[in-house]
Residue, then its C-alpha position, 0 to 999 in steps of 0.5 A: x365953522x371959524x372965523x379966527x378964533x370964534x366959531x361961526x358955524x358947526x357942519x354935520x351930515x344927515x339923510x339931508x346931506x351936509x348942512x351948517x347949523x350957525x349961531x352966536x355961541x356954541x355948547x359942547x355937549x358931545x362928550x368926547x370933545x368933537x367940537x372944541x377938537x375941530x375948532x382947535x382947542x387945547x385938550x387932553x387925550x391921555x387915559x389912566x387904563x385902571x381908572x373907570x373912566x377908561x372903560x367902555x360898557x354895553x349895559x342891559x336889562x333882564x326881565x320877567x325874573x324873581x328878584x325876591x328869589x334871586x335876593x333869597x339865593x344870595x342871602x346876607x350878601x344882600x346887606x353890602x353897602x355897596x350899590x354893585x351887588x357882589x357876593x363874598x366868596x364863601x358863598x354859593x353865588x360867588x363861586x358861580x360868579x367866579x366861574x361866569x367870569x372865567x368865561x367872560x360874562x357880566x357878573x355885576x347886577x344891580x336892582x332896579x324900581x322893579x323886582x322883575x327887572x335887574x341891570x347888568x353892569x360892564x366895564x370893558x377895558x382897552x378899547x377907544x370911544x374916538x375909534x370907530x373901529x373899537x366902537x364896532x369890536x365892542x358892539x359885536x363883542x359885548x352882545x355875544x358875552x351879553x347872551x352868554x350871560x344871560x344864558x348862565x343866569x338862566x340855567x344856574x341862578x334861582x329867580x331867572x329860571x323864565x326870564x329874558x333879556x328886555x333890552x340893551x342900551x341904545x349905543x356903547x356907553x363911553x365914560x371918557x376920552x377928550x379932557x378941554x384944557x380950559x381957563x380952569x383945570x380941576x384937579x384931584x388936590x382940589x377935590x380932595x381939599x374942597x376947594x370953594x371957588x368964587x365961580x362954582x356953577x354947582x355943588x355935589x354932595x360926597x359920593x359915600x354914605x360916610x362922609x363927614x358933615x363937616x366937609x364941605x361939597x365939592x364944586x365945579x368952577x365956571x371956568x372949567x367950562x371955557x377953552x383958552x384959546x376958541x371964542x364962542x364956545x362952551x363946554x359941558x358934560x365929561x369932556x370938561x376941564x379937569x385932571x385925568x382922576x378929578x374927571x374920574x370922579x366928577x364925570x357922572x351924571x349929576x355933575x353933568x347935568x348940572x353943567x349942562x344947566x350952567x352952560x346953557x344959562x351961560x350961553x344965553x346970557x352971552x347971546x343976549x348981552x352981545x359978550x363972549x361967554x368968558x366976558x359973562x358977569x359971574x354974580x349974574x350967572x350964579x343970580x340965574x342959577x339960583x333962581x332955577x334952584x341950583x345950590x351954590x356956596x356962599x361968596x368968598 
């Protein structure tokens, strides 16, 4: 519901029928930019099929395994520094995973906090999280492959003999779609340069364990949460204003949590002071974020 360029409310459907939520300030945390797209904000929907963010997922966990037995079977492969447990080409495990991959199953396992539970991750290409037909296809086909993957592990991989599928994701995991074209577009070049902004809303450490301590952390500016042409709106999460590569790097859970805290704090200040989100005083926003324990760079 728009009043010129300002959002006045959001319509939604539920078991109680159609209703509207009215408010002073709104935060689009849909991940896909559903609100800002409906409001007429500028966005970029192009995707690079080679990037992680273009691939969907339906993850699941397998329980009642013997992780120590599984680990012994994989042997020295467990010494990898990657969080993903992939095998060397010479190992028996790798040969099994090659066979499973040819069958269309899922080969990436990740440890959990329990020795009797393992996590299966996946990256499904060629589907759009903005299309209901693609999401339905993803649900049906991936659950079938999940059953086949578990059967294969149970019959062929030591430690999985008495296992069962513990649970699956409640819905399809979607990693990327619309990206806001905001007051500032965060770029891959800026991340590589470790650019620090006057309006940074969070700091993020390097994702690799061998990063140089001399290089500062990555930042996201407040302006990347602000649409250019829609008022009373903030954006938080993976649909923030960024280019393809920067989004692929920074749309993980920790940055999305930080953007949510910053957007929520800014929205509260906007409503309290009676100003638009783009007019919130950054120094005041910064003070509140620091008081909340957020790590921020020193002002330039």
